[in-house]
C-alpha positions in Angstrom: 47.6 174.3 107.7 47.6 176.2 111.0 48.8 174.5 114.2 46.0 174.3 116.8 48.5 175.4 119.4 49.9 178.9 120.0 51.7 181.0 117.5 55.3 180.2 116.8 56.6 183.3 118.6 54.9 182.4 121.9 56.3 178.9 122.2 59.9 179.7 123.2 58.7 182.2 125.8 56.4 179.6 127.5 59.0 176.9 127.5 61.7 179.2 128.8 59.4 180.4 131.6 58.4 176.9 132.5 62.0 175.6 132.5 63.1 178.6 134.6 60.4 177.8 137.1 61.7 174.2 137.4 65.3 175.3 137.7 64.4 177.8 140.5 62.1 175.3 142.3 59.4 177.9 142.0 55.7 177.8 141.3 54.4 180.0 138.4 50.9 180.1 137.2 50.1 178.7 133.7 46.7 178.3 132.3 45.7 174.8 131.0 46.2 175.8 127.4 49.8 177.1 128.1 50.6 173.8 129.9 49.3 171.8 126.9 51.5 173.9 124.6 54.6 173.3 126.8 53.9 169.5 126.9 53.4 169.5 123.2 56.9 171.1 122.8 58.4 168.2 124.7 56.2 165.7 122.8 57.5 166.8 119.4 61.0 166.3 120.7 60.0 162.7 121.9 60.5 163.8 125.5 57.4 162.1 126.8 58.5 161.9 130.4 58.9 165.7 130.5 55.6 166.1 128.7 53.9 163.9 131.3 55.5 165.9 134.2 54.1 169.2 132.7 50.7 167.7 132.4 50.8 166.3 136.0 51.9 169.7 137.3 49.0 171.2 135.3 46.5 168.8 136.8 47.6 169.9 140.2 46.7 173.5 139.2 43.7 172.6 137.1 42.3 169.3 138.5 39.1 169.5 136.6 40.7 169.9 133.2 39.5 167.2 130.8 42.0 168.1 128.1 44.9 167.8 130.6 43.5 164.5 131.8 43.3 163.2 128.3 46.9 164.3 127.6 48.0 162.5 130.8 46.4 159.3 129.5 48.1 159.7 126.2 51.6 160.2 127.7 51.1 157.3 130.1 50.4 155.1 127.1 53.4 156.5 125.2 55.6 155.7 128.1 53.9 152.3 128.6 53.0 153.1 132.2 50.0 150.8 132.1 49.9 150.4 135.9 49.1 154.1 136.3 46.6 154.2 133.4 43.7 152.6 135.2 43.7 155.3 137.9 44.0 158.0 135.1 41.0 156.6 133.3 39.0 156.5 136.5 39.9 160.2 137.1 38.9 161.1 133.6 35.5 159.4 134.0 35.0 161.1 137.4 35.7 164.5 135.9 33.3 163.9 133.1 30.6 162.5 135.4 30.6 165.7 137.3 30.2 167.7 134.2 27.5 165.3 133.0 29.3 164.1 129.9 30.5 160.7 131.1 29.6 158.9 127.9 32.0 161.1 126.0 34.7 160.5 128.6 34.2 156.7 128.4 34.5 156.8 124.6 37.7 158.9 124.7 39.3 156.6 127.3 38.1 153.5 125.3 39.7 154.9 122.2 43.0 155.6 123.9 43.2 152.0 125.1 42.3 150.7 121.7 45.0 152.8 120.0 47.6 151.3 122.3 
């Protein structure tokens, strides 16, 4: 079974680079896939708040990323931040509406809420 994320050897490099950026109060560019991988590294360590911070930083760089938006909803649910979830779902639907796939977005958001 192969992990859908990056190869094992790339993970530490991304996480180290990201954590150095935070430590230095700098801004480095990461593509959406890299940010998902970094968030996943925190997720598997049950560090959902840090994972959410990565995703929110990613959405500021890639505001139209549906995958980052879905991850944001997931982490909000994991952290029981229900007061922020409504806005997140609205943002997801707005992203999908503009890409003409709003039914898919609605289904995804509905499933996230049902899973909770």
